[in-house]
N, CA, C and O atoms as a GROMACS GRO file, in nm:
protein
  512
    1UNK      N    1   2.162  -2.510  -0.119
    1UNK     CA    2   2.090  -2.613  -0.076
    1UNK      C    3   2.163  -2.564   0.117
    1UNK      O    4   2.271  -2.516   0.150
    2UNK      N    5   2.037  -2.608   0.204
    2UNK     CA    6   2.078  -2.560   0.353
    2UNK      C    7   2.180  -2.643   0.388
    2UNK      O    8   2.160  -2.752   0.335
    3UNK      N    9   2.312  -2.642   0.475
    3UNK     CA   10   2.389  -2.684   0.550
    3UNK      C   11   2.335  -2.813   0.651
    3UNK      O   12   2.251  -2.769   0.729
    4UNK      N   13   2.354  -2.922   0.666
    4UNK     CA   14   2.335  -2.993   0.759
    4UNK      C   15   2.410  -3.087   0.791
    4UNK      O   16   2.439  -3.186   0.725
    5UNK      N   17   2.442  -3.057   0.892
    5UNK     CA   18   2.570  -3.098   0.964
    5UNK      C   19   2.526  -3.296   1.029
    5UNK      O   20   2.427  -3.340   1.087
    6UNK      N   21   2.629  -3.349   0.989
    6UNK     CA   22   2.633  -3.466   1.088
    6UNK      C   23   2.655  -3.456   1.228
    6UNK      O   24   2.698  -3.353   1.280
    7UNK      N   25   2.620  -3.581   1.304
    7UNK     CA   26   2.621  -3.563   1.451
    7UNK      C   27   2.540  -3.491   1.498
    7UNK      O   28   2.586  -3.450   1.604
    8UNK      N   29   2.415  -3.438   1.475
    8UNK     CA   30   2.337  -3.343   1.523
    8UNK      C   31   2.229  -3.409   1.514
    8UNK      O   32   2.229  -3.489   1.421
    9UNK      N   33   2.120  -3.405   1.588
    9UNK     CA   34   1.961  -3.389   1.594
    9UNK      C   35   1.888  -3.301   1.553
    9UNK      O   36   1.918  -3.183   1.568
   10UNK      N   37   1.756  -3.348   1.482
   10UNK     CA   38   1.664  -3.255   1.402
   10UNK      C   39   1.503  -3.258   1.415
   10UNK      O   40   1.434  -3.359   1.404
   11UNK      N   41   1.467  -3.154   1.436
   11UNK     CA   42   1.290  -3.133   1.458
   11UNK      C   43   1.277  -3.097   1.310
   11UNK      O   44   1.351  -3.052   1.223
   12UNK      N   45   1.143  -3.139   1.320
   12UNK     CA   46   1.041  -3.120   1.193
   12UNK      C   47   1.032  -2.970   1.201
   12UNK      O   48   1.044  -2.905   1.097
   13UNK      N   49   1.007  -2.896   1.344
   13UNK     CA   50   1.049  -2.737   1.319
   13UNK      C   51   1.132  -2.681   1.315
   13UNK      O   52   1.134  -2.578   1.383
   14UNK      N   53   1.256  -2.721   1.226
   14UNK     CA   54   1.391  -2.656   1.231
   14UNK      C   55   1.467  -2.634   1.318
   14UNK      O   56   1.547  -2.543   1.294
   15UNK      N   57   1.477  -2.702   1.451
   15UNK     CA   58   1.559  -2.692   1.535
   15UNK      C   59   1.667  -2.781   1.548
   15UNK      O   60   1.626  -2.892   1.513
   16UNK      N   61   1.771  -2.784   1.577
   16UNK     CA   62   1.897  -2.848   1.581
   16UNK      C   63   1.903  -2.895   1.757
   16UNK      O   64   1.847  -2.841   1.852
   17UNK      N   65   1.976  -2.993   1.752
   17UNK     CA   66   2.009  -3.045   1.898
   17UNK      C   67   2.151  -3.112   1.909
   17UNK      O   68   2.157  -3.208   1.832
   18UNK      N   69   2.267  -3.092   1.978
   18UNK     CA   70   2.369  -3.107   1.982
   18UNK      C   71   2.417  -3.160   2.145
   18UNK      O   72   2.432  -3.083   2.240
   19UNK      N   73   2.432  -3.278   2.148
   19UNK     CA   74   2.478  -3.346   2.300
   19UNK      C   75   2.627  -3.306   2.315
   19UNK      O   76   2.713  -3.356   2.242
   20UNK      N   77   2.656  -3.216   2.412
   20UNK     CA   78   2.782  -3.169   2.423
   20UNK      C   79   2.889  -3.277   2.523
   20UNK      O   80   2.833  -3.375   2.573
   21UNK      N   81   3.017  -3.260   2.545
   21UNK     CA   82   3.079  -3.352   2.609
   21UNK      C   83   3.063  -3.369   2.758
   21UNK      O   84   3.104  -3.476   2.804
   22UNK      N   85   3.009  -3.279   2.844
   22UNK     CA   86   2.986  -3.279   2.969
   22UNK      C   87   2.809  -3.349   3.012
   22UNK      O   88   2.744  -3.350   3.116
   23UNK      N   89   2.786  -3.393   2.888
   23UNK     CA   90   2.617  -3.417   2.885
   23UNK      C   91   2.495  -3.314   2.864
   23UNK      O   92   2.374  -3.330   2.882
   24UNK      N   93   2.559  -3.217   2.826
   24UNK     CA   94   2.458  -3.098   2.843
   24UNK      C   95   2.431  -3.092   2.648
   24UNK      O   96   2.504  -3.126   2.555
   25UNK      N   97   2.282  -3.025   2.655
   25UNK     CA   98   2.215  -3.033   2.542
   25UNK      C   99   2.201  -2.884   2.486
   25UNK      O  100   2.125  -2.805   2.541
   26UNK      N  101   2.284  -2.844   2.360
   26UNK     CA  102   2.285  -2.706   2.287
   26UNK      C  103   2.158  -2.740   2.180
   26UNK      O  104   2.149  -2.837   2.105
   27UNK      N  105   2.072  -2.638   2.196
   27UNK     CA  106   1.976  -2.596   2.074
   27UNK      C  107   1.981  -2.471   1.957
   27UNK      O  108   2.036  -2.367   1.991
   28UNK      N  109   1.936  -2.480   1.849
   28UNK     CA  110   1.935  -2.375   1.822
   28UNK      C  111   1.867  -2.375   1.688
   28UNK      O  112   1.788  -2.470   1.695
   29UNK      N  113   1.856  -2.318   1.569
   29UNK     CA  114   1.789  -2.312   1.424
   29UNK      C  115   1.865  -2.356   1.367
   29UNK      O  116   1.986  -2.350   1.389
   30UNK      N  117   1.788  -2.427   1.249
   30UNK     CA  118   1.878  -2.467   1.137
   30UNK      C  119   1.920  -2.398   1.037
   30UNK      O  120   1.864  -2.288   1.032
   31UNK      N  121   1.986  -2.414   0.963
   31UNK     CA  122   2.047  -2.342   0.825
   31UNK      C  123   1.926  -2.305   0.794
   31UNK      O  124   1.868  -2.203   0.828
   32UNK      N  125   1.886  -2.400   0.722
   32UNK     CA  126   1.755  -2.420   0.623
   32UNK      C  127   1.617  -2.311   0.722
   32UNK      O  128   1.517  -2.270   0.664
   33UNK      N  129   1.638  -2.290   0.836
   33UNK     CA  130   1.547  -2.193   0.911
   33UNK      C  131   1.568  -2.048   0.914
   33UNK      O  132   1.488  -1.955   0.906
   34UNK      N  133   1.706  -2.053   0.928
   34UNK     CA  134   1.775  -1.902   0.930
   34UNK      C  135   1.733  -1.862   0.770
   34UNK      O  136   1.640  -1.783   0.757
   35UNK      N  137   1.781  -1.901   0.682
   35UNK     CA  138   1.757  -1.887   0.528
   35UNK      C  139   1.628  -1.822   0.531
   35UNK      O  140   1.608  -1.706   0.497
   36UNK      N  141   1.535  -1.910   0.578
   36UNK     CA  142   1.380  -1.889   0.523
   36UNK      C  143   1.385  -1.758   0.576
   36UNK      O  144   1.392  -1.661   0.500
   37UNK      N  145   1.380  -1.741   0.739
   37UNK     CA  146   1.378  -1.646   0.813
   37UNK      C  147   1.426  -1.486   0.751
   37UNK      O  148   1.371  -1.378   0.771
   38UNK      N  149   1.517  -1.510   0.692
   38UNK     CA  150   1.588  -1.410   0.645
   38UNK      C  151   1.680  -1.331   0.716
   38UNK      O  152   1.752  -1.402   0.787
   39UNK      N  153   1.711  -1.183   0.725
   39UNK     CA  154   1.793  -1.140   0.824
   39UNK      C  155   1.732  -1.153   0.970
   39UNK      O  156   1.622  -1.106   1.002
   40UNK      N  157   1.810  -1.217   1.048
   40UNK     CA  158   1.747  -1.160   1.210
   40UNK      C  159   1.793  -1.074   1.259
   40UNK      O  160   1.906  -1.033   1.233
   41UNK      N  161   1.707  -1.023   1.350
   41UNK     CA  162   1.696  -0.871   1.404
   41UNK      C  163   1.707  -0.863   1.540
   41UNK      O  164   1.761  -0.768   1.596
   42UNK      N  165   1.642  -0.990   1.617
   42UNK     CA  166   1.615  -0.978   1.760
   42UNK      C  167   1.618  -1.154   1.793
   42UNK      O  168   1.599  -1.234   1.701
   43UNK      N  169   1.643  -1.199   1.934
   43UNK     CA  170   1.626  -1.301   1.958
   43UNK      C  171   1.605  -1.266   2.105
   43UNK      O  172   1.678  -1.197   2.177
   44UNK      N  173   1.461  -1.345   2.141
   44UNK     CA  174   1.419  -1.326   2.279
   44UNK      C  175   1.503  -1.469   2.356
   44UNK      O  176   1.487  -1.585   2.319
   45UNK      N  177   1.587  -1.428   2.461
   45UNK     CA  178   1.597  -1.557   2.519
   45UNK      C  179   1.581  -1.598   2.631
   45UNK      O  180   1.623  -1.520   2.716
   46UNK      N  181   1.519  -1.724   2.684
   46UNK     CA  182   1.498  -1.766   2.793
   46UNK      C  183   1.563  -1.735   2.941
   46UNK      O  184   1.659  -1.666   2.910
   47UNK      N  185   1.564  -1.744   3.043
   47UNK     CA  186   1.609  -1.703   3.191
   47UNK      C  187   1.695  -1.843   3.198
   47UNK      O  188   1.658  -1.946   3.142
   48UNK      N  189   1.796  -1.832   3.265
   48UNK     CA  190   1.900  -1.933   3.330
   48UNK      C  191   1.785  -1.993   3.443
   48UNK      O  192   1.704  -1.923   3.503
   49UNK      N  193   1.801  -2.135   3.454
   49UNK     CA  194   1.711  -2.219   3.554
   49UNK      C  195   1.561  -2.247   3.504
   49UNK      O  196   1.482  -2.322   3.560
   50UNK      N  197   1.535  -2.171   3.383
   50UNK     CA  198   1.418  -2.203   3.393
   50UNK      C  199   1.365  -2.341   3.345
   50UNK      O  200   1.450  -2.407   3.285
   51UNK      N  201   1.252  -2.394   3.357
   51UNK     CA  202   1.201  -2.508   3.295
   51UNK      C  203   1.162  -2.541   3.212
   51UNK      O  204   1.086  -2.448   3.185
   52UNK      N  205   1.144  -2.652   3.088
   52UNK     CA  206   1.073  -2.644   3.002
   52UNK      C  207   1.001  -2.787   2.968
   52UNK      O  208   1.084  -2.875   2.992
   53UNK      N  209   0.898  -2.834   2.928
   53UNK     CA  210   0.862  -2.952   2.911
   53UNK      C  211   0.859  -2.973   2.745
   53UNK      O  212   0.859  -2.868   2.681
   54UNK      N  213   0.858  -3.061   2.691
   54UNK     CA  214   0.879  -3.122   2.569
   54UNK      C  215   0.772  -3.030   2.488
   54UNK      O  216   0.656  -2.999   2.516
   55UNK      N  217   0.853  -2.998   2.378
   55UNK     CA  218   0.790  -2.909   2.278
   55UNK      C  219   0.726  -2.779   2.322
   55UNK      O  220   0.636  -2.719   2.263
   56UNK      N  221   0.798  -2.738   2.458
   56UNK     CA  222   0.736  -2.596   2.494
   56UNK      C  223   0.831  -2.490   2.417
   56UNK      O  224   0.947  -2.480   2.378
   57UNK      N  225   0.733  -2.432   2.418
   57UNK     CA  226   0.837  -2.291   2.326
   57UNK      C  227   0.928  -2.219   2.466
   57UNK      O  228   0.891  -2.210   2.583
   58UNK      N  229   1.066  -2.171   2.397
   58UNK     CA  230   1.167  -2.149   2.469
   58UNK      C  231   1.202  -2.018   2.464
   58UNK      O  232   1.224  -1.943   2.558
   59UNK      N  233   1.205  -1.990   2.309
   59UNK     CA  234   1.292  -1.914   2.303
   59UNK      C  235   1.197  -1.780   2.162
   59UNK      O  236   1.089  -1.823   2.122
   60UNK      N  237   1.229  -1.679   2.119
   60UNK     CA  238   1.148  -1.621   1.989
   60UNK      C  239   1.279  -1.565   1.915
   60UNK      O  240   1.364  -1.497   1.971
   61UNK      N  241   1.282  -1.602   1.788
   61UNK     CA  242   1.329  -1.533   1.680
   61UNK      C  243   1.294  -1.450   1.576
   61UNK      O  244   1.235  -1.508   1.485
   62UNK      N  245   1.319  -1.289   1.557
   62UNK     CA  246   1.238  -1.233   1.497
   62UNK      C  247   1.349  -1.174   1.390
   62UNK      O  248   1.461  -1.124   1.403
   63UNK      N  249   1.267  -1.205   1.279
   63UNK     CA  250   1.372  -1.146   1.142
   63UNK      C  251   1.259  -1.039   1.105
   63UNK      O  252   1.150  -1.016   1.158
   64UNK      N  253   1.326  -0.980   0.991
   64UNK     CA  254   1.261  -0.860   0.923
   64UNK      C  255   1.114  -0.927   0.828
   64UNK      O  256   1.048  -0.864   0.745
   65UNK      N  257   1.101  -1.015   0.857
   65UNK     CA  258   0.974  -1.099   0.773
   65UNK      C  259   0.896  -1.161   0.907
   65UNK      O  260   0.773  -1.163   0.902
   66UNK      N  261   0.952  -1.202   1.007
   66UNK     CA  262   0.830  -1.256   1.143
   66UNK      C  263   0.885  -1.279   1.251
   66UNK      O  264   1.003  -1.254   1.278
   67UNK      N  265   0.812  -1.325   1.316
   67UNK     CA  266   0.855  -1.363   1.447
   67UNK      C  267   0.857  -1.516   1.470
   67UNK      O  268   0.751  -1.573   1.444
   68UNK      N  269   0.924  -1.567   1.500
   68UNK     CA  270   0.911  -1.712   1.486
   68UNK      C  271   0.941  -1.802   1.635
   68UNK      O  272   1.060  -1.807   1.666
   69UNK      N  273   0.876  -1.849   1.697
   69UNK     CA  274   0.869  -1.957   1.827
   69UNK      C  275   0.964  -2.056   1.766
   69UNK      O  276   0.966  -2.105   1.654
   70UNK      N  277   1.082  -2.080   1.922
   70UNK     CA  278   1.147  -2.192   1.908
   70UNK      C  279   1.126  -2.303   2.002
   70UNK      O  280   1.129  -2.280   2.122
   71UNK      N  281   1.107  -2.404   1.964
   71UNK     CA  282   1.068  -2.526   2.067
   71UNK      C  283   1.156  -2.597   2.093
   71UNK      O  284   1.232  -2.637   2.004
   72UNK      N  285   1.174  -2.640   2.252
   72UNK     CA  286   1.239  -2.774   2.297
   72UNK      C  287   1.180  -2.888   2.242
   72UNK      O  288   1.058  -2.899   2.229
   73UNK      N  289   1.262  -2.972   2.211
   73UNK     CA  290   1.231  -3.138   2.198
   73UNK      C  291   1.186  -3.210   2.281
   73UNK      O  292   1.096  -3.290   2.254
   74UNK      N  293   1.252  -3.194   2.434
   74UNK     CA  294   1.261  -3.268   2.558
   74UNK      C  295   1.224  -3.187   2.646
   74UNK      O  296   1.185  -3.078   2.605
   75UNK      N  297   1.224  -3.208   2.769
   75UNK     CA  298   1.185  -3.169   2.905
   75UNK      C  299   1.329  -3.138   2.929
   75UNK      O  300   1.423  -3.202   2.882
   76UNK      N  301   1.338  -3.021   3.018
   76UNK     CA  302   1.476  -2.991   3.068
   76UNK      C  303   1.493  -2.824   3.111
   76UNK      O  304   1.420  -2.736   3.067
   77UNK      N  305   1.609  -2.801   3.208
   77UNK     CA  306   1.638  -2.666   3.231
   77UNK      C  307   1.744  -2.600   3.168
   77UNK      O  308   1.851  -2.651   3.137
   78UNK      N  309   1.712  -2.493   3.153
   78UNK     CA  310   1.806  -2.382   3.090
   78UNK      C  311   1.921  -2.388   3.178
   78UNK      O  312   1.899  -2.359   3.295
   79UNK      N  313   2.079  -2.432   3.135
   79UNK     CA  314   2.188  -2.418   3.186
   79UNK      C  315   2.282  -2.264   3.161
   79UNK      O  316   2.355  -2.211   3.245
   80UNK      N  317   2.257  -2.216   3.030
   80UNK     CA  318   2.307  -2.101   2.989
   80UNK      C  319   2.228  -2.046   2.861
   80UNK      O  320   2.138  -2.123   2.826
   81UNK      N  321   2.235  -1.976   2.814
   81UNK     CA  322   2.211  -1.856   2.688
   81UNK      C  323   2.288  -1.818   2.638
   81UNK      O  324   2.381  -1.780   2.710
   82UNK      N  325   2.305  -1.802   2.491
   82UNK     CA  326   2.384  -1.735   2.420
   82UNK      C  327   2.374  -1.597   2.415
   82UNK      O  328   2.323  -1.537   2.321
   83UNK      N  329   2.430  -1.538   2.530
   83UNK     CA  330   2.430  -1.375   2.517
   83UNK      C  331   2.463  -1.310   2.434
   83UNK      O  332   2.412  -1.200   2.416
   84UNK      N  333   2.573  -1.366   2.345
   84UNK     CA  334   2.596  -1.281   2.251
   84UNK      C  335   2.480  -1.219   2.144
   84UNK      O  336   2.474  -1.103   2.105
   85UNK      N  337   2.395  -1.323   2.111
   85UNK     CA  338   2.263  -1.286   2.078
   85UNK      C  339   2.235  -1.157   2.054
   85UNK      O  340   2.225  -1.094   1.949
   86UNK      N  341   2.220  -1.119   2.198
   86UNK     CA  342   2.149  -0.970   2.251
   86UNK      C  343   2.222  -0.858   2.176
   86UNK      O  344   2.148  -0.772   2.128
   87UNK      N  345   2.310  -0.850   2.162
   87UNK     CA  346   2.397  -0.749   2.087
   87UNK      C  347   2.417  -0.807   1.950
   87UNK      O  348   2.425  -0.721   1.863
   88UNK      N  349   2.427  -0.936   1.906
   88UNK     CA  350   2.466  -0.959   1.745
   88UNK      C  351   2.358  -1.071   1.695
   88UNK      O  352   2.399  -1.183   1.663
   89UNK      N  353   2.232  -1.043   1.688
   89UNK     CA  354   2.119  -1.163   1.635
   89UNK      C  355   2.170  -1.202   1.523
   89UNK      O  356   2.139  -1.321   1.511
   90UNK      N  357   2.236  -1.164   1.424
   90UNK     CA  358   2.266  -1.164   1.297
   90UNK      C  359   2.371  -1.312   1.308
   90UNK      O  360   2.392  -1.374   1.204
   91UNK      N  361   2.422  -1.351   1.419
   91UNK     CA  362   2.506  -1.488   1.448
   91UNK      C  363   2.443  -1.584   1.402
   91UNK      O  364   2.495  -1.685   1.355
   92UNK      N  365   2.318  -1.560   1.410
   92UNK     CA  366   2.237  -1.688   1.424
   92UNK      C  367   2.210  -1.728   1.203
   92UNK      O  368   2.178  -1.827   1.138
   93UNK      N  369   2.239  -1.608   1.175
   93UNK     CA  370   2.202  -1.647   1.046
   93UNK      C  371   2.372  -1.658   0.971
   93UNK      O  372   2.381  -1.721   0.865
   94UNK      N  373   2.501  -1.592   1.034
   94UNK     CA  374   2.589  -1.636   0.981
   94UNK      C  375   2.684  -1.776   1.019
   94UNK      O  376   2.790  -1.820   0.974
   95UNK      N  377   2.598  -1.817   1.115
   95UNK     CA  378   2.703  -1.916   1.204
   95UNK      C  379   2.584  -2.023   1.280
   95UNK      O  380   2.596  -2.051   1.400
   96UNK      N  381   2.472  -2.077   1.197
   96UNK     CA  382   2.357  -2.133   1.270
   96UNK      C  383   2.394  -2.239   1.411
   96UNK      O  384   2.338  -2.237   1.520
   97UNK      N  385   2.531  -2.347   1.355
   97UNK     CA  386   2.567  -2.396   1.429
   97UNK      C  387   2.647  -2.423   1.530
   97UNK      O  388   2.650  -2.523   1.601
   98UNK      N  389   2.738  -2.294   1.534
   98UNK     CA  390   2.856  -2.298   1.593
   98UNK      C  391   2.836  -2.164   1.672
   98UNK      O  392   2.827  -2.174   1.795
   99UNK      N  393   2.828  -2.045   1.618
   99UNK     CA  394   2.808  -1.928   1.716
   99UNK      C  395   2.653  -1.874   1.741
   99UNK      O  396   2.630  -1.781   1.818
  100UNK      N  397   2.562  -1.933   1.675
  100UNK     CA  398   2.446  -1.866   1.657
  100UNK      C  399   2.329  -1.936   1.728
  100UNK      O  400   2.207  -1.915   1.728
  101UNK      N  401   2.432  -2.058   1.809
  101UNK     CA  402   2.335  -2.184   1.911
  101UNK      C  403   2.235  -2.048   2.017
  101UNK      O  404   2.267  -1.934   2.051
  102UNK      N  405   2.129  -2.118   2.039
  102UNK     CA  406   2.038  -2.039   2.149
  102UNK      C  407   2.048  -2.068   2.290
  102UNK      O  408   2.072  -1.980   2.372
  103UNK      N  409   2.030  -2.202   2.322
  103UNK     CA  410   2.053  -2.227   2.476
  103UNK      C  411   2.120  -2.369   2.465
  103UNK      O  412   2.150  -2.437   2.366
  104UNK      N  413   2.135  -2.398   2.632
  104UNK     CA  414   2.199  -2.525   2.646
  104UNK      C  415   2.118  -2.553   2.808
  104UNK      O  416   2.098  -2.498   2.916
  105UNK      N  417   2.091  -2.675   2.734
  105UNK     CA  418   1.969  -2.723   2.867
  105UNK      C  419   2.038  -2.859   2.920
  105UNK      O  420   2.102  -2.934   2.846
  106UNK      N  421   2.016  -2.879   3.049
  106UNK     CA  422   2.029  -3.032   3.118
  106UNK      C  423   1.894  -3.085   3.078
  106UNK      O  424   1.784  -3.032   3.091
  107UNK      N  425   1.927  -3.204   3.026
  107UNK     CA  426   1.744  -3.295   2.975
  107UNK      C  427   1.757  -3.376   3.093
  107UNK      O  428   1.854  -3.415   3.158
  108UNK      N  429   1.633  -3.389   3.104
  108UNK     CA  430   1.520  -3.474   3.213
  108UNK      C  431   1.555  -3.618   3.167
  108UNK      O  432   1.596  -3.700   3.250
  109UNK      N  433   1.539  -3.652   3.023
  109UNK     CA  434   1.536  -3.770   2.974
  109UNK      C  435   1.612  -3.815   2.848
  109UNK      O  436   1.551  -3.802   2.743
  110UNK      N  437   1.703  -3.853   2.845
  110UNK     CA  438   1.788  -3.876   2.685
  110UNK      C  439   1.738  -3.948   2.608
  110UNK      O  440   1.788  -3.965   2.496
  111UNK      N  441   1.597  -4.024   2.659
  111UNK     CA  442   1.562  -4.083   2.536
  111UNK      C  443   1.456  -4.014   2.478
  111UNK      O  444   1.406  -4.065   2.377
  112UNK      N  445   1.398  -3.877   2.534
  112UNK     CA  446   1.331  -3.806   2.435
  112UNK      C  447   1.397  -3.736   2.315
  112UNK      O  448   1.349  -3.651   2.240
  113UNK      N  449   1.508  -3.788   2.315
  113UNK     CA  450   1.620  -3.778   2.178
  113UNK      C  451   1.563  -3.857   2.077
  113UNK      O  452   1.557  -3.818   1.961
  114UNK      N  453   1.515  -3.982   2.121
  114UNK     CA  454   1.509  -4.080   2.010
  114UNK      C  455   1.392  -4.048   1.897
  114UNK      O  456   1.394  -4.097   1.784
  115UNK      N  457   1.320  -3.985   1.932
  115UNK     CA  458   1.238  -3.945   1.863
  115UNK      C  459   1.251  -3.842   1.724
  115UNK      O  460   1.175  -3.828   1.628
  116UNK      N  461   1.398  -3.769   1.763
  116UNK     CA  462   1.450  -3.672   1.628
  116UNK      C  463   1.508  -3.738   1.534
  116UNK      O  464   1.547  -3.855   1.533
  117UNK      N  465   1.514  -3.636   1.432
  117UNK     CA  466   1.587  -3.693   1.278
  117UNK      C  467   1.730  -3.694   1.280
  117UNK      O  468   1.788  -3.603   1.339
  118UNK      N  469   1.775  -3.760   1.240
  118UNK     CA  470   1.937  -3.748   1.163
  118UNK      C  471   1.966  -3.659   1.062
  118UNK      O  472   1.883  -3.620   0.980
  119UNK      N  473   2.054  -3.634   1.065
  119UNK     CA  474   2.100  -3.519   0.930
  119UNK      C  475   2.036  -3.583   0.794
  119UNK      O  476   1.966  -3.516   0.719
  120UNK      N  477   2.066  -3.712   0.772
  120UNK     CA  478   2.007  -3.754   0.629
  120UNK      C  479   1.857  -3.751   0.630
  120UNK      O  480   1.802  -3.712   0.527
  121UNK      N  481   1.777  -3.788   0.740
  121UNK     CA  482   1.633  -3.752   0.748
  121UNK      C  483   1.596  -3.637   0.785
  121UNK      O  484   1.476  -3.611   0.802
  122UNK      N  485   1.685  -3.555   0.802
  122UNK     CA  486   1.621  -3.401   0.805
  122UNK      C  487   1.643  -3.344   0.642
  122UNK      O  488   1.567  -3.263   0.588
  123UNK      N  489   1.760  -3.402   0.582
  123UNK     CA  490   1.743  -3.374   0.456
  123UNK      C  491   1.639  -3.381   0.378
  123UNK      O  492   1.578  -3.300   0.309
  124UNK      N  493   1.628  -3.508   0.404
  124UNK     CA  494   1.461  -3.538   0.294
  124UNK      C  495   1.378  -3.461   0.356
  124UNK      O  496   1.310  -3.388   0.284
  125UNK      N  497   1.362  -3.457   0.474
  125UNK     CA  498   1.225  -3.362   0.518
  125UNK      C  499   1.262  -3.207   0.444
  125UNK      O  500   1.193  -3.165   0.351
  126UNK      N  501   1.338  -3.157   0.480
  126UNK     CA  502   1.339  -3.013   0.393
  126UNK      C  503   1.321  -3.004   0.212
  126UNK      O  504   1.306  -2.911   0.133
  127UNK      N  505   1.333  -3.178   0.197
  127UNK     CA  506   1.378  -3.148   0.048
  127UNK      C  507   1.230  -3.204  -0.017
  127UNK      O  508   1.194  -3.227  -0.132
  128UNK      N  509   1.166  -3.213   0.109
  128UNK     CA  510   0.972  -3.240   0.040
  128UNK      C  511   0.926  -3.200  -0.044
  128UNK      O  512   0.809  -3.228  -0.069
   0.00000   0.00000   0.00000
């Protein structure tokens, strides 16, 4: 069974979202997603200060099976990316919620997060 931590928000496309203490928003892919992708071999990261609209593709995760676009579930601007993934993309497999995060954003409208799923809702979604 996939790990689904409480206190995060989730999308139907298997991204997770965490509100940080400084108000920034961290985004990555879920344990369920990394399990489905299998061995991740490359992560294409966005540029700092790049702006994305709600549901825009902002990164690509490539595995031995496929390449999957990663979508941002709100409008915002990249503050930083996880540069460790350039040399160690397997961090997404090993630690999707901690060391394998993909990017941090400043969000335009925090209300955009209201449409996301809770941990309980996401568990139900992946078990359908």
